[in-house]
N, C-alpha and C positions, 0 to 999 in steps of 0.2 A: 395360423392366419398365414404366416411367411410361407410354410411349406406349399398351403395351397396356391398362393400367388407364383411359385415358383414353377409347379407342375401346370399352371394354366399358359405360363409363356413357353413351356418347353411344347405343349400340344398345340400351340399357335404356330410354332417354328415348322412343327412336322407336318402341319397342314400347307403352310408355304411351300414345302418341299414337294408336294404333290400338285399344288399348281403351277410350279415351274417347271415340273418335268419336260414342257415341250422346249426347253432351251438346251436340252442335252445334244451334243453332236449337229445343231444346227443353228448357233448363237450369231451367226452372219447373216441370218435370213431372218432374224428378229427386229422389232422395231419397238423401242420404249422409250417414254418421256418422263420429266419432270412436269406435271400438270398444274398450271396456277388458275387459282379462283380467289374471290375477295369473300369474306364472310358476310357483307351486307350488299353485296353488287358494287356497282361502278360509282359508289358515292363518295363522298368526303369522309373520313374517319375509318373508311373500312381497313381491315388488315388483310395481307395477301396471304394465301394458305397455300402448301404444298400436297401432292399425291402422286401416286403412281398411275401411269397412262401408257397402255401399250399391249402387244400382242398376248401377254399372260395374264391377264386380267387381275392384276394385284392391289385395285384401289382400296384401301382399307386395309389391306394386309401386310404391309412392310413392318419389318422387327424395329424394336426401339433401342436405340443404344444406352447400355446400362450405366453409364458414365456421366452423360450428358443429358439424357432424356430426349436426343433427337432421332429422328428417322433416319434408318441405313438404306442406301439406294445402290443395287449392284451394278457392276459396269466390268467390260472385257476388252484388254486391249489385244487389238489384230482381228477386230470383227467388221472392217471396211477397208478398201482398196488402198487406205494409207499405210497397211504394211504391220508388220508384226507388234510395233510398238505406238499405235495409233488407234483411234476411234471416234466415232461420232455420235455414241449413245452415253448417258442418256440426254436427248433432246431438251427442248423445251417447246411447252403446249398451251393455249389457252382457248376454250370454248366460248360460243355466243353469250353474252349477258352477263359475264363477271366485270368487263373492262369496257370503256367507252373508246371508240374509232381514235387512231391517231396517237395514242399513249406509249410511250416509251417503256419498256421493262428491261431492268439491269441486273447485273449480279454483283455481289461484293464477298470477295475472297476472305476468309478467316483462319486464324490458328496456324498450325505448322504441319507439313507433310509427315504421316505417320507411317510406318511399316510392320506388317506381320510377318515374321521368320518362320519358314517352316522347321528349322532346326529346332529353334528354343521353344517354338508354339506360343509366343507371347508378342504384344504390340511394345511398340517403342519409337524412337525418333528415327527417320528414314537414314539409310548411310548417306555420308558424304558425297557430294557430287551427284546424287540421284535428283531429278526435280521431274515434277508433272505441269506442264503449260497447257493453259486454256485459252484460245483464241476467241477474243470477244471482239465486238463491231468497234471501229475507229470512228472517234467523233466527227460529225461531218463538217465542224468548223476546222478541222485539223485537214480531213481530205481536201475540202475546198481550198485551203489556203496551201497545201502542198502541189495540188495541180496548178495553181497559178504563180506561185512563187516556191520552188522546190527549195532553193539553198537557206531562205528563211525558216521553211517549216521541215527540215529533214530531222532535226532532233525529235521534234515532237512525233511524226510521222513515224519513225523507227522505234520509238517509246512504245506507242500502242500496238505496231505492226508484231513485235516480238512478243507480244501476250503475257498473260498472268501467269507467273511461275511460283509454284509450291515447292519448297524444299525444306530440311528440318530447321532451319533458320527462322522461317516465316515466309512472307510474301514478298516477291520482288515484280516489279513492273507495276502495271495500273492495279489499284486495289479494288477497282470497281470498272465493268466496262459494259456496254450495250448488248442486249440478247436480240432483240427485236421491237418491231413498231406493229402497235395491232391494226389491224385492216377494217373493213366493212364488220358490224356487229362486234368489234371489239377482240377479234380472234388473232392468233398468229401461230405458227409452227414453225421452229427454227431449229436447227441441229448444228451447234459450234464444233469445233474440231479440237479433241484432246490428244495430247503426245506425251509419254513417259522418254527420258532420255538419262544418261548417265556420263560422268566426265570421264572415265573407264572405257565407255563403249557400249558395253552391256548392262542395264541395269540387274541387279541382285531380283532372282525370284521370289515371289512373295505375293501378298495383298498390300496395298497402298490406299491409305484415307486422305481425304481433302474435305475441307467445311467449306458450304456457300449459304450464303443468304441472299434473297430476292427483294428488289426494292424498286421504286418508280421515281422519277424525278419530277413529275408534274407536281405543280404547285396551284393552291387555291387561297387567295387572298395571301399570297406569302408563304403559306404553310402547306408542307407535302399533303397531297391529298389521301394516298394510301400508306398506312402502317407498313413497316418492313415484315416480312416472313420469319418465323421461327428458324434460325439455322438448321441446316441439315447434311448429314455425311453422305460420300459416295465412295463405296469400295471398290477398288479395281483388283481384278485379278491379273498377275503377271506370271505366268509360267507354272502355276501350281495347278494340281489335279483337283476333281470334284470334293473328295474327302478334306484335304486340306483347306479348301474354300469354306466348307463347312466350319471346320475348326477356326478359321479368322473371325467367320460371322459370331460363333459360339463364345469367343474371347471377348467379344466387344458387348455382346447382349448380356451375359452373365460374368462380368470381368473377377478374377480372384483379387483379393485385399493382399498387400504387399505386406511383406516381413518388416516389423518397426517394434520399438519399444511402446507400450501402452501404459497410462498412467491413472489411478484413480483415488480418491481422497475418501475418507469417512471423519467429520469432523474435522480436528487440525492435522490429522495424521495422514500422510501421502505414501502410495505404495506405487510400484512399478515392474514391469516384467516383459520381457522380450517374447514376440510371437512370432513363428515362422509363417511364410506364405499361405495362405489357405483359399479354396474355393468359394464362390459366392453361396451363401445359404449354410454355410459351416459355422457351429459355434463351439468354441473353445473356453477351456477354464485357467485361467493363470493364477500363479502364485507367487508371491514376494514372502522369501523366508530369510532374508536378510535384513538384520537389526539396522537401525533403531525400530521402524516401523515394519509390521509384518501383516499379512493378510492375503485374501484372494478375491476374484471376480471372474463373471462369465462375460465373454464378447461374442458378439455374433457378427459376420460379414456378410454384406449386401452390396451388389453392384459395385464393387470394389472399394468399398468404405467399412471401416469398423464402426460399430454402433457404439451406443454409450454403454458402460458397465451394469451389470445388474448382479442380484443376489452379492453385493458388494461387502468386503470386510477388511478394515485396516486401523491398527491400534499400536499405540504405543505402551510398553510396560509400565505400571505405575511406579515412580520412585519410593524406596522405603521411606516408614515413619519415623520419628524420633521415639524411643522407649520413655515410660514414665520414670523419673528419675530425680533426685534432690539436686538442684544447682544452687550454686554461691557465687557471691561476687564482693570484692572488697573496695572501699573509696576512701581515701586518707585514712588507712590505717584501720578503718571500721570493716567488720566483715559480717555479712548477712546471708541469708540462705532461705531457699522456699522450696516446694514440692511442685515438678511439672508433672502435668499429665501426657499420657501418649499424644503426640502430634502428628499431623498430617505434614509431609514435606512441603514448602513454601507457604507454611504459617508461622506467626509468631505469637508470642503468649507474652504476657507482663506479668512478673512475679513479683510479690511482695512478702518482707519479711516485717510482720508486727509485732514479734517478741522483743523484750527487752534483753540487753540493753541497748543493742543499736538495731534500728529499725530501717528498713528502706526498700526499694524497689528497683526492678533492672527489666529489661526485655530481651528475650533471648527468641533467634528465629531457627526453625528446624529446616536444614538443606540435605536431602538425600541421607536421611538417618544420623547426621549428625548435628548435636546442639552447637550453634554459633558460641563466640564470646559475648559478653553481655555488652548491652548499648543502653543508652539513656538511664544509665544507673545511678543510684542514690543509697548511701547508706551512713548513718550518723546516730549518734545519742540524741534522741529526740529532746527539743527544747520545751520548755511549758507550752501548754495546750495551744501550739499554732498548727496549722495546715500546711505541710512542705510544699514547694513548688514540683509539681510533676505532671506527667502526661495522665490525662481523663480521659476514659473512651465513653461512649454512648450508642444506643442504637434507637433509629425509628424506621419502623415497617420491616426490619431485617437488614436494613443498611446501617454499617458501622462506621463513625468517626471518631476522631482522637486528636484533642489540642492541649497546648501547654496551659497550665495554671501556675500562677506565682504564687510566692510563700503568703499566707492571707492569716489573719488573727482569726482566733475562734470567734464565730458569730458573725464573720462577715462573709459575704458573696462574692463572686466573679463569674464574668462572662466568657467561656471560652469557645474560642473558635477554631475550625477545621479548615483551612485554605489550600491545601495541599490535594491534589487529583490523586484517585480518581473521584473520591466523594468529598462534599464540602457540607458544613453546617454548623451550628452553634448550639450550645447550650449552657444554663447557669448552675452553678454549685456553691454549698454554701461549707463553711467551715464548721465543725462541731466538735470542739473539745479534741482537734486535732487531727478529726477524720473528715473526710469530704463527703458530702451527703449525695444520695441520688441524684441526678440531673432533671431539671425543672424546665420548662421553656424550650425543648430542645427540638432541633430540627437536622435532619441527616440527608442528604439524597445524591443520587449518581449523577453526573452532569448529562445534557442530551448528547447523542452520539455524534459524532466530529462529521463536518460535511468535507468533501473531495474538493480539492483545488484543480483550477485550471492547469492542463497538461497535455502532451501529446501523447498519443495511445497508439499501438501499431497491432496487426494480426496479419496472420498467414493462412491462405487457403490453397491446396496443391502445390506448394512452392512457391506461390507468388504472393508476395509482400505488399500491404498499404498501411497508411496510417492519416492520422487527421486529429486534430486539435478539440479537446473535451473542455467544455467552458464549467467552471466552479458550480458545484449542486450539493444540495443538501443530501445526509444520509437517505437512503431508500430510494432516491431519485434515478430514472433511465435515461439514457440519453442514445440516440442513434448517429453515428458520425459517418461521413461520406467522404471518401478519396476519390476526388475527379481530377486528381494531376499524375499523367502517365510517369513509368512505362504499363504500370498497374492500377487499375481502377476498382473500388467496390465499397460496400459499405458494412458495418457491424454496430451492435448493441452493446453498452457496458452500463451495469448499476454500481452507484456508490454505496459502499457498505461501511460505515464506521471510518470515514476518512479514507479508505482505499477503493481503488477501482477493481471492478471483478475483470474475471476472464472474459473475452470476447464472447457474446451472444449472437446467434443468427449470423454469422460472419458469412459475406461473400469477398471474392477479390479474383479478379481475370487480367489477362492483358489487356491494354486500352486499345480499340479500334478505331483510329481517328478518319472520319469521314472526308471524302473529296470535297470539294466546293462545285456546285452547277454554274454554268454559263448565266449570267443576270445582266440587267442594267442597273447602272450606280448614277447617282447625281451628286453633285458638291456644290457649294455658293461661298464665295469669296468677293468682300466689297460690294455687295449686292448683285453681281453678277452670279448666274446660275447656268452651270455646266452638265453635260451627261455623257457617259459613255457605256460600251458593251464589255464585261469581261468575259475571258475564256474559262471554261472549265479547268480547274486545277488540283492537284492534290493538296492535302493539308499541310501547310509550313511554306507553301508557294506564295511569292508576291508577285503583283502584277501592276503595270502602270497604266491607267486608263487615260486615252487622248481624247479631248473634244475638239475637232479642227473644221467644224461647221459652226458659219456665223450664225447668229450676230454675235455668238460669245465663242471662245475658244479658252483651252486651259489644259492642265493634267492634274492628276491625283494619283499616290501609290494606295495599293490595297495587299491586305494580308490574308491568307486562306487559312482558317482554323476550326478543325474538326467540322467541316460542312458550312462555314460560314465567314462571308466574307466582311473585314473590317478596316478602317481606314490605318494607314502605316506609314512609316517615313517622314519624310518632310512634308512642309504644310502644303496643302493644294493650291493651285493657281486657277485664276478663272477671270476673264476681262472680255471686254467688247472687243469685236472685230468686224471688218466691212465683210460682206456675204462674199466668198471666194467662187471663183468661176470652176466650171465642171472641166477636168483634164480631158485631151482627146484619149479615148481607150477602145477597146474592143467590148460592145454589149452584145448580149445574149438574149434571146426570147424565148419561151417553151409553149406550144399551143398544142395540145393534147397529145404530149409527150415527144413532140417533134422540136428541135432545137434548133433555130437560126442564128446568125449574127451578123455584125457590120461594125465597122470603125466609124465613130462619129468625131469631128473635131472639137477643139476646146469651144465651151460654150458660157456666156455670162449667165449669172444666178438669175432666174426669171425668165429666161427662154426657153424654147423646145426647138427639137429635131426630129427629121424622120431618117430612120437609119433602114436602107435596102440590101438585103441579102441576094446576088444575083448569081452565087455560085452554087452550081449542083452539086450534089444531088439534092439540096434542101433550098426553097426559095422562098422569099416571103418579105415584109415590111413591118414597121412599130414605131410610133412616136415614144419620145423619151424627153423628160422636162428636166431642166435643170435647177435645183433648188439648194441653196447654200453649199455648193461645191460637189454636190450630190446626183447623181442621176437616178430619177424614180423608175418606178415599174412602167413596163411598156402598156401601151393603150393603142387602141386600133390595129393590132396586131394581125398578121398572116403568116402562115409557115406551112407549105405544102411538100409532099414526098411523093416521088413515082411509086406506082402499084407494084407489090414484090411479084417476083417472077415464080410462075408455077413449075413443078419438078416433071422432067421427062419420064414415060415408062421407062424402067430399067430393072435388070436383074440384080438382088441384092443377097449377099452373104453374111453368115454370122459363125463365129467359133466359140464353143462352149465346153471346156474340160477337155480341148484338143479334138474334138470332132467338129466337122464343118457341114453346115445346112445352106441351102441354096433356096430362093424363091422370087417371082418375078411381080415387082410394083406397079400398078399403071400409073398413066399420068394423072398428077394430082395438084391441086392449088396450093398456095404456100399457107401453112399452118395446118395441113392436115395432118393426121396421125392414124397409120395403117397398122394392122396385126397381119404379119404375114406368116404362111404355114407351109411347111415341107413335108409332105406325107408320101415323099418317093423315097424307096431303100435305096443306099443303104441305111442312113441316118433319117432320122425325123423329129421333128420339133417347130418351135415359133419363136418371133420376135417381135418387137414394135420398133416401127421407124418413123421420124417426123420430117415433113418439109418445110424448110425455111428458105425462103427466096432463092428457089430454082436448086437447092442442094437438099439430098437426103442425110440425115444423122446417121450417128452410129448405132448399132442393134442395141436397145434397150429391152430389160426382161427376156433375155435371151435362154432358149431351152433347145439342147440339140443332143440325142442320144442315140447310141449304137442300137442294133437289133438285139433284143433278148437273147440271153444264153441259159443252158439249161442249169440250175441251181445246185450247188453242192449239197451234200446231207448235212443237216445241222449239227455244229459242234457241242459237246457237252459244256454246259457253263461252269467254270470253276467256283469251287466253295469259297464265300469270302472268310477270312480269318477272324474278322472283326467289324462288328458294326458299331457306328458312334451313336451314342447315348443322345445327342442332338442332332437332327436331322436338318439341314439347310438346303435351299432349293438348287443353288448355282452351281452347274457343272462347267468344267473348262469348254470354251466353244470351239468348233471345228475350225481350223484354219482353212 
């Protein structure tokens, strides 16, 4: 089964290589995106899903990362005018029907920046000083605040403008940022900028991997409308060739298992041995030949992880038994002896000497082939027929007990009890002419298995440690524990076995990713007065003070962001009645069909309204604003006009492509027109697109300009490749 699965994965990767052959030598002209969908459409409870979309037709064909199970997207630095160390691919796109109009989609950065080295052929942490930056959207409230009060908002604006930065230590800057807002039909198409940099100036060549998750802040009844997508990886090519890019992908799809010490147990015996690094799919046999326990086991490597042992053996050599022999003991000058049979190590025997003149008994233990000194020994000349005090043994259902009986006259009986673990019970013995009879009314049983006490248990997965407290539980019970306290979180199951907690079962533990808190309205009550205000979006751990300065009540309260949720924090909130404040004199703006007019209104009492008039060209108009509790309301009875855009005059336009210059004449055209001009005259021929905007022609777009063709040279003989990789991957280094 395992060999079939590996073959199927290799066949799929080879197919991808054929599908992406068009990327070779022309990555700069290719366009590809992360396509967003929802599994149930634009309804509450839908999960965001991702796939490939673009010129290469790779939908449903992306390879899967063997370590995480996430999809792997390709990307290439230097494939757009940003230069050798920048790209705008992959972009993000959604088509009609999956989202509702006006909904925001955000990315969330996860994990750490990883690097594949062409020298070692392995993945590991990115070199120190290297980072990849993704420039997401700046929150609208930050943009608005910065435009009206730059000094107050400068820090927040700079924080978002610097982008989200991935490096070997984790994420710096915004953990999450806006991608785009859906348009009519719920569609959007956005390409954010990616950039790689290094403190040394030049990033080391290789492949780089980042991890993203897509989510939406849209709420319904206070709960997220959409479930976040499964995380996915993006692998960037940075200065390596096609063969090396293939090797980097292969190392993620079928990662090797690291060399380490593996253990296995059989019964009470535990064995261990060290294994070298091995490729995914390999199976090795390990042997432990070092005493005390020896054995062997087989382990298989699958996607970077060693599986459970199979065909395992591990045992301890049995200790030697004690030989059959006559043992003697002396008590108060009286000597007794008796024959002991061959006895296994760890067992004990009770020997009796019933031959005159002295009679008695003693217990001997066998330890690794040697008989111990006697214990519980008795040896004396017997008195008239009285049963001497001694240890008496009895068995019930194969379970043995031993208890002490005092000296007893012949004809009397005693109740003997065994209260020493592990077995307990009681039996009645009768003294008959100096001899104890067989037991009667006997009981002897093992106690129930011990319960496990409440204690803190820990587990480790991939180097990340988690812990949680287990409650007291009876033997055989299983508990699932959850660690929800950073820096690592996860869960694991433990079972109680006769007073001991087992090793962790089904364990998970990974770094905790704390979500940012969205902007939202909050309210609080103090002494019967109710206040409310709006909080800005903030990262987990940040605090904000909410201020209500709008009559009839005013006050303030502090809030703390913790993993995506706001909660009250700091000093007690304040809220009290206040007279309705007047609206301050300020510049007010109104938008009419995309045209924005503005005018200054004087200070106005609450409950009054004023008409603002904008008489300054190029835009003129008027609007009425009402003052309510110190706040200006939205505009009503608004008007705002702009002069018609200017047309473009007829003009000769030129363009240059690859050092060749072409030219054609554009006719007079109204603003907003777009023309496709052709140059069909030698020496150079080509075409380009131009747009007229308010009397000016734009720069050339989609430009093509070629010199006259030259006679081709004879074809060169293709060199013979010395080696063909066993895993064919699709992506070659793009042409700069």
